[in-house]
ZAMI-26827 format. One record per residue (C-alpha): residue in three letters; x, y negated, z negated. Coordinates in steps of 0.02 Angstrom, whole numbers. Layout:
REM ZAMI-26827
residu; X; Y; Z
ALA; X; Y; Z .
...
REM end
This chain:
REM ZAMI-26827
residu; X; Y; Z
UNK; 0; 0; 0 .
UNK; 63; -173; 43 .
UNK; 92; -280; -111 .
UNK; 41; -449; -46 .
UNK; 116; -548; -189 .
UNK; 292; -488; -145 .
UNK; 303; -574; 24 .
UNK; 269; -746; 90 .
UNK; 253; -707; 276 .
UNK; 188; -543; 346 .
UNK; 198; -471; 521 .
UNK; 65; -341; 563 .
UNK; 112; -238; 716 .
UNK; -4; -133; 824 .
UNK; 121; 9; 845 .
UNK; 52; 100; 996 .
UNK; 20; -67; 1082 .
UNK; 206; -108; 1067 .
UNK; 258; 66; 1125 .
UNK; 144; 52; 1276 .
UNK; 207; -122; 1320 .
UNK; 395; -96; 1298 .
UNK; 461; -1; 1449 .
UNK; 596; 101; 1363 .
UNK; 479; 155; 1222 .
UNK; 338; 192; 1343 .
UNK; 451; 305; 1444 .
UNK; 517; 390; 1287 .
UNK; 340; 415; 1219 .
UNK; 293; 519; 1370 .
UNK; 427; 646; 1322 .
UNK; 431; 623; 1132 .
UNK; 303; 511; 1047 .
UNK; 377; 536; 874 .
UNK; 549; 477; 934 .
UNK; 469; 323; 1014 .
UNK; 383; 282; 849 .
UNK; 545; 305; 754 .
UNK; 641; 191; 873 .
UNK; 506; 58; 856 .
UNK; 513; 71; 666 .
UNK; 704; 57; 669 .
UNK; 696; -102; 773 .
UNK; 563; -176; 660 .
UNK; 660; -130; 502 .
UNK; 811; -223; 569 .
UNK; 700; -371; 612 .
UNK; 622; -369; 438 .
UNK; 794; -373; 358 .
UNK; 846; -518; 469 .
UNK; 687; -623; 464 .
UNK; 630; -599; 285 .
UNK; 454; -565; 346 .
UNK; 365; -412; 278 .
UNK; 329; -296; 425 .
UNK; 180; -179; 424 .
UNK; 153; -61; 571 .
UNK; -17; 12; 608 .
UNK; -39; 166; 717 .
UNK; -209; 214; 782 .
UNK; -268; 386; 724 .
UNK; -449; 356; 776 .
UNK; -482; 532; 840 .
UNK; -377; 621; 708 .
UNK; -478; 692; 563 .
UNK; -425; 632; 392 .
UNK; -419; 490; 270 .
UNK; -272; 400; 348 .
UNK; -94; 395; 287 .
UNK; 18; 257; 221 .
UNK; 204; 273; 184 .
UNK; 367; 178; 191 .
UNK; 503; 213; 318 .
UNK; 662; 107; 310 .
UNK; 569; -20; 202 .
UNK; 433; -39; 334 .
UNK; 255; -3; 278 .
UNK; 175; 117; 402 .
UNK; -11; 151; 417 .
UNK; -98; 285; 517 .
UNK; -281; 236; 520 .
UNK; -415; 346; 448 .
UNK; -534; 444; 556 .
UNK; -650; 332; 659 .
UNK; -549; 176; 617 .
UNK; -453; 92; 757 .
UNK; -288; 3; 734 .
UNK; -379; -160; 775 .
UNK; -505; -131; 635 .
UNK; -365; -91; 513 .
UNK; -268; -247; 564 .
UNK; -424; -356; 542 .
UNK; -453; -281; 369 .
UNK; -271; -310; 319 .
UNK; -278; -491; 380 .
UNK; -428; -520; 267 .
UNK; -347; -430; 119 .
UNK; -177; -514; 134 .
UNK; -236; -690; 172 .
UNK; -166; -817; 50 .
UNK; -147; -1006; 63 .
UNK; 43; -999; 50 .
UNK; 65; -853; 169 .
UNK; 69; -846; 356 .
UNK; 10; -685; 436 .
UNK; 68; -643; 611 .
UNK; -9; -505; 715 .
UNK; 89; -425; 856 .
UNK; -29; -359; 989 .
UNK; -60; -388; 1173 .
UNK; -243; -344; 1156 .
UNK; -326; -509; 1207 .
UNK; -489; -479; 1113 .
UNK; -394; -433; 955 .
UNK; -290; -592; 973 .
UNK; -449; -697; 972 .
UNK; -522; -605; 821 .
UNK; -367; -620; 712 .
UNK; -341; -801; 765 .
UNK; -518; -838; 704 .
UNK; -469; -761; 536 .
UNK; -320; -878; 519 .
UNK; -179; -764; 578 .
UNK; -59; -807; 718 .
UNK; -33; -692; 865 .
UNK; 127; -631; 944 .
UNK; 117; -536; 1108 .
UNK; 215; -376; 1133 .
UNK; 330; -468; 1254 .
UNK; 361; -610; 1131 .
UNK; 400; -489; 989 .
UNK; 523; -394; 1098 .
UNK; 611; -558; 1140 .
UNK; 616; -613; 957 .
UNK; 688; -445; 903 .
UNK; 819; -451; 1041 .
UNK; 869; -628; 990 .
UNK; 883; -577; 807 .
UNK; 992; -429; 857 .
UNK; 1107; -542; 959 .
UNK; 1123; -664; 813 .
UNK; 1166; -524; 691 .
UNK; 1296; -452; 811 .
UNK; 1370; -626; 834 .
UNK; 1384; -652; 646 .
UNK; 1466; -482; 625 .
UNK; 1589; -519; 764 .
UNK; 1627; -690; 688 .
UNK; 1661; -615; 517 .
UNK; 1770; -479; 592 .
UNK; 1880; -611; 675 .
UNK; 1910; -708; 514 .
UNK; 2066; -654; 422 .
UNK; 2032; -561; 263 .
UNK; 2078; -657; 108 .
UNK; 2190; -561; -8 .
UNK; 2118; -640; -163 .
UNK; 1960; -745; -156 .
UNK; 1997; -805; -333 .
UNK; 2136; -913; -259 .
UNK; 2006; -1030; -185 .
UNK; 1928; -1062; -354 .
UNK; 2082; -1099; -460 .
UNK; 2184; -1258; -466 .
UNK; 2364; -1257; -404 .
UNK; 2441; -1273; -578 .
UNK; 2341; -1123; -643 .
UNK; 2392; -1022; -490 .
UNK; 2575; -1064; -521 .
UNK; 2562; -1012; -704 .
UNK; 2480; -848; -656 .
UNK; 2614; -815; -525 .
UNK; 2751; -845; -653 .
UNK; 2665; -725; -773 .
UNK; 2653; -595; -636 .
UNK; 2839; -608; -603 .
UNK; 2882; -591; -786 .
UNK; 2926; -770; -828 .
UNK; 2820; -768; -985 .
UNK; 2904; -920; -1064 .
UNK; 2855; -1031; -915 .
UNK; 2673; -986; -932 .
UNK; 2655; -1068; -1103 .
REM end
């Protein structure tokens, strides 16, 4: 269950809508749907870590008998809807439940009717294409930051930056065994 009080901004994602709209995942889903879901969840987990937005992914299990399932995978909350509940209905319910005056809810779907419904409830929409672009940009920025940090020389002792020169000299003398100079 999503704990609404823990997060300021929340991104609700129609999982199968993203898989169907993203070429590489669509192709993968034809051979292995579970692998396509896992790849989507991996990308969204990385995006959640980067953006600070809580990501919740909803998969439609409309024709699957049962009460629905909710679990966490890589810190992403995953919902499989209950029998006779569509992903759109679940998303609309979550928008109502999670709405708060200091929280922005985003819904990622390319379903035009769903976009209008959630917009009327106060959520903002992100198309599948837009979400893919945002995730790709976030990935590039993370890779750039990693590359930048790798190029910086490692500091032998970060404490050196925090101490004054006279204290550093005294410590160096102590290290070398000149105890009388350190007094």
